[in-house]
N, C-alpha and C positions, 0 to 999 in steps of 0.2 A: 957246234953240232955234235962233235965227238963226245964232249962232256955230257950232253943230254942223253945220248944213246947209252953211255956208260951208266949214268945214274938210273936210267930206265931199266936196264938189265939188272942192276943191283936191287931196285925196288921189287922187280918181278920175282927175283930169286928169294927175296926176303919174305914176300907175302904169299907166294904160291905154295910153299911147303906147309904153311900153317894149316889151311883147311884139310890138306891131305893127312897130316898127322892127327888132326882132330877126328876125322872120319875113321881112320884106322883104329884109334883108341876106342871110339864108340863101338865099332864092329867087334873088337876084341872083348870089350865089356859084355856085350850082348851074347856073344858066343860062349863066354865063360859062365854067364848066368844060366843059360839053357842047360849046360852040362852040370 
């Protein structure tokens, strides 16, 4: 059970930052284009 929790946290931290980075990059691109 401990191994499952560990892998779950690892997958969580591997996949969660991806959409955040993508959204941030898109926002920065749009803001730069406007200016």
